[in-house]
C-alpha positions as CSV (number, residue, x, y, z in Angstrom):
1,M,0.0,0.0,0.1
2,A,1.4,3.4,-1.0
3,K,2.2,5.8,1.8
4,H,0.7,9.3,1.8
5,Y,2.8,12.2,3.1
6,S,1.1,15.4,4.2
7,Y,2.9,18.7,3.3
8,N,2.5,22.5,3.8
9,K,1.3,23.9,0.5
10,K,2.9,27.3,1.1
11,E,6.2,25.6,2.3
12,Y,6.3,23.4,-0.8
13,R,5.7,26.2,-3.0
14,G,8.5,28.4,-1.4
15,K,11.0,25.4,-1.9
16,Q,10.0,25.0,-5.5
17,H,10.5,28.7,-6.0
18,L,14.0,28.6,-4.5
19,I,14.9,25.6,-6.7
20,H,14.1,27.4,-9.8
21,L,15.3,30.8,-8.7
22,G,17.6,32.3,-11.4
23,K,16.8,29.6,-13.8
24,K,15.6,30.0,-17.4
25,H,13.6,27.7,-19.8
26,S,15.3,26.4,-22.7
27,V,14.1,27.4,-26.2
28,E,12.7,23.9,-26.4
29,T,10.9,24.0,-23.1
30,K,9.4,27.4,-24.2
31,L,8.2,25.9,-27.4
32,K,6.6,22.9,-25.3
33,I,4.8,25.3,-23.0
34,G,3.7,27.5,-26.0
35,L,2.3,24.5,-27.9
36,S,0.5,23.0,-25.0
37,K,-1.4,26.2,-24.5
38,L,-2.1,26.7,-28.1
39,G,-5.9,26.7,-28.5
40,N,-6.5,26.8,-24.8
41,K,-8.7,29.9,-24.4
42,N,-9.9,29.0,-20.8
43,M,-12.6,31.4,-19.9
44,L,-12.2,33.6,-23.0
45,G,-15.7,34.7,-23.9
46,K,-17.3,32.7,-20.9
47,H,-19.0,33.9,-17.9
48,P,-19.4,32.0,-14.5
49,S,-22.8,31.1,-13.5
50,K,-24.6,32.6,-10.6
51,E,-24.0,29.5,-8.5
52,T,-20.2,29.6,-9.3
53,K,-20.4,33.4,-8.4
54,L,-22.0,32.5,-5.3
55,K,-19.4,29.9,-4.3
56,I,-16.4,32.2,-5.1
57,S,-18.1,35.0,-2.9
58,L,-18.6,32.6,0.0
59,A,-15.1,31.4,-0.3
60,L,-13.4,35.0,-0.2
61,K,-15.6,35.9,2.6
62,G,-13.8,37.4,5.5
63,K,-10.4,37.1,3.5
64,V,-8.5,40.4,3.1
65,G,-7.6,41.2,-0.3
66,Y,-4.0,41.2,-1.4
67,W,-3.7,44.9,-2.4
68,K,-5.8,46.2,0.5
69,G,-3.9,49.1,2.1
70,K,-1.3,49.0,-0.6
71,C,-3.0,51.2,-3.2
72,H,-1.5,54.4,-4.2
73,K,1.7,53.5,-2.2
74,H,4.1,52.5,-4.9
75,S,7.7,53.4,-4.8
76,E,9.1,55.9,-7.2
77,E,10.8,53.2,-9.1
78,S,7.6,51.2,-9.3
79,K,5.6,54.2,-10.5
80,Q,8.2,54.9,-13.3
81,K,7.8,51.2,-14.4
82,I,3.9,51.4,-14.4
83,R,4.0,54.9,-16.3
84,G,6.7,53.9,-18.7
85,D,8.1,56.3,-21.1
86,K,5.8,59.3,-21.6
87,N,7.5,59.7,-25.2
88,P,9.0,56.3,-26.3
89,A,10.4,58.3,-29.4
90,E,13.0,60.0,-27.4
91,R,14.7,56.7,-26.7
92,L,17.6,56.3,-29.1
93,E,16.8,52.7,-30.2
94,V,13.2,53.8,-30.8
95,R,14.5,56.8,-32.9
96,A,16.8,54.6,-34.8
97,K,13.9,52.2,-35.8
98,I,11.6,55.1,-36.9
99,S,14.5,56.5,-39.0
100,Q,15.2,53.0,-40.6
101,A,11.3,52.5,-41.4
102,L,11.1,56.1,-43.1
103,K,14.4,55.8,-45.0
104,G,13.8,56.3,-48.7
105,K,10.1,57.2,-48.1
106,P,9.1,60.7,-49.4
107,S,7.7,63.3,-46.9
108,G,4.0,63.8,-46.8
109,M,4.7,67.6,-47.2
110,K,7.4,67.3,-50.1
111,G,6.7,69.6,-52.8
112,K,3.8,71.4,-50.8
113,N,3.9,74.6,-49.2
114,H,1.5,76.0,-46.5
115,S,-0.9,78.9,-47.4
116,K,-0.3,82.4,-45.8
117,E,-3.4,81.9,-43.6
118,T,-2.2,78.4,-42.3
119,K,1.3,79.8,-41.8
120,K,-0.2,82.7,-39.6
121,I,-2.4,80.1,-37.5
122,I,0.7,78.0,-36.9
123,S,2.7,81.0,-35.9
124,E,0.1,82.3,-33.5
125,H,-0.4,78.9,-32.0
126,H,3.3,78.5,-31.4
127,K,3.5,82.0,-29.8
128,K,0.6,81.1,-27.4
129,M,2.3,77.9,-26.5
130,I,5.6,79.7,-25.8
131,K,3.9,82.3,-23.6
132,E,2.1,79.7,-21.6
133,G,5.3,77.7,-21.2
134,L,4.0,74.6,-23.0
135,F,6.6,74.6,-25.8
136,N,10.2,75.4,-26.1
137,P,11.2,75.5,-29.8
138,L,15.0,75.3,-28.6
139,S,14.4,72.1,-26.4
140,N,15.7,69.8,-29.3
141,Q,18.6,71.9,-30.5
142,H,20.7,71.6,-27.3
143,K,21.7,75.2,-27.6
144,Y,25.0,76.3,-25.7
145,P,26.4,79.8,-25.3
146,N,28.2,81.1,-28.3
147,K,31.8,82.6,-27.9
148,P,30.7,86.2,-27.4
149,E,28.0,84.9,-24.9
150,L,30.6,82.8,-23.0
151,K,32.9,86.0,-22.9
152,F,30.0,88.0,-21.3
153,I,29.2,84.9,-18.8
154,Q,33.0,85.4,-17.7
155,I,32.5,89.2,-17.3
156,C,29.4,88.6,-15.2
157,N,31.5,86.1,-12.8
158,Q,34.4,88.3,-12.7
159,F,32.6,91.5,-11.6
160,N,29.4,90.0,-9.8
161,L,27.1,91.2,-12.5
162,P,23.6,90.0,-11.7
163,F,22.9,88.3,-15.0
164,K,22.4,84.7,-15.8
165,Y,22.2,82.8,-19.2
166,V,18.8,81.8,-20.4
167,G,19.4,81.8,-24.4
168,D,18.9,78.2,-24.4
169,G,15.1,78.6,-24.1
170,K,14.8,78.7,-20.4
171,F,12.9,82.1,-20.4
172,W,10.4,83.7,-22.8
173,I,8.8,87.0,-23.2
174,E,5.9,86.5,-25.8
175,G,7.9,84.6,-28.3
176,I,11.5,86.5,-27.5
177,N,14.1,84.3,-25.8
178,P,16.8,87.0,-24.5
179,D,20.2,85.9,-24.0
180,F,20.6,87.0,-20.3
181,V,18.2,88.2,-17.6
182,N,18.6,90.1,-14.4
183,C,18.9,87.6,-11.3
184,N,17.5,90.3,-8.9
185,G,14.1,90.3,-10.1
186,Q,14.5,93.5,-12.2
187,K,13.0,93.5,-15.7
188,I,16.2,93.9,-17.6
189,C,17.7,91.5,-20.0
190,V,20.9,91.7,-21.9
191,E,21.4,90.8,-25.6
192,I,24.8,90.0,-27.1
193,W,24.9,91.1,-30.8
194,G,27.3,89.7,-33.3
195,D,29.0,92.4,-35.4
196,Y,28.1,90.8,-38.6
197,W,24.6,89.3,-38.3
198,H,22.9,92.1,-36.4
199,N,24.2,94.7,-38.8
200,R,22.1,93.3,-41.6
201,P,18.9,95.3,-42.5
202,D,16.5,92.5,-41.8
203,E,18.1,91.7,-38.4
204,R,17.7,95.4,-37.7
205,L,14.1,95.6,-38.2
206,K,13.6,92.2,-36.0
207,D,15.6,93.9,-33.1
208,I,13.4,96.9,-33.3
209,K,10.2,94.7,-33.2
210,K,11.7,92.7,-30.4
211,L,12.3,96.0,-28.2
212,E,8.6,97.0,-28.8
213,I,7.5,93.7,-27.5
214,L,9.8,93.9,-24.5
215,N,8.9,97.6,-23.7
216,K,5.2,96.4,-23.7
217,Y,5.9,94.1,-20.7
218,G,7.9,96.8,-18.9
219,W,11.4,95.3,-19.9
220,K,14.6,97.2,-20.5
221,R,17.2,95.8,-23.0
222,I,20.8,96.3,-22.9
223,E,22.5,95.8,-26.3
224,I,26.1,94.7,-26.1
225,W,28.0,94.5,-29.5
226,E,30.6,91.7,-29.9
227,H,33.4,94.2,-30.5
228,E,32.2,96.0,-27.0
229,L,33.1,92.9,-24.9
230,D,36.7,94.0,-24.5
231,N,35.7,97.4,-23.1
232,I,34.6,96.8,-19.5
233,E,34.0,100.5,-18.8
234,L,31.6,100.9,-21.8
235,I,29.6,97.9,-20.5
236,R,29.5,99.3,-16.8
237,Q,28.3,102.5,-18.2
238,K,25.4,100.7,-20.3
239,M,24.5,98.9,-17.2
240,I,24.2,102.1,-15.0
241,L,22.3,103.9,-17.6
242,C,19.9,101.1,-18.0
243,I,19.4,100.6,-14.1
244,L,18.8,104.4,-13.5
């Protein structure tokens, strides 16, 4: 007559877990498991009868749910795993796949141009989003200070001038991203102008329009030309005139 041994289910499962801990199924085993489950839909599309529901309800009566008291108490790591990537396209491997998939395919806008009305609507929408802090057009450009701006940063550090660099899109005034802003709460910004680009007629017109917008919001602008960065006394005088 065969002997029957009693065992604790939890203890047995715990031992089984330790035996298989760190082990992985072989490709053959995975294939066998997959084939054994093929066509086995279990309860798919079925619903338990009223009698079965009653039995389940009675069996669970008085038992505390596993997640009771644990809801909304995930660690930050768990929350990140649950949320996943807000924008998977930012991952390099995803971007590489997208690039490969689109290779050789013509763009939907190739050979087409927006009408003046559409351009105006897009422009106004972008300005609104920039103003509300919902869109930074420089976020994907990884903009860093150029040589004249780096020189002004050194001057600020050397003479303790209360200005910080925001030309990478950190600060906007109705579509205008100044190079530097005052750190003490004063509405003063500094623009470092290149001797070549800002002497062009079209750039001069843009600078005049920018100044009008800045003045509308009570901002003062200090313009420092590239060649003036070697003249510390001139920069000091411009600062004093603007603050007074």
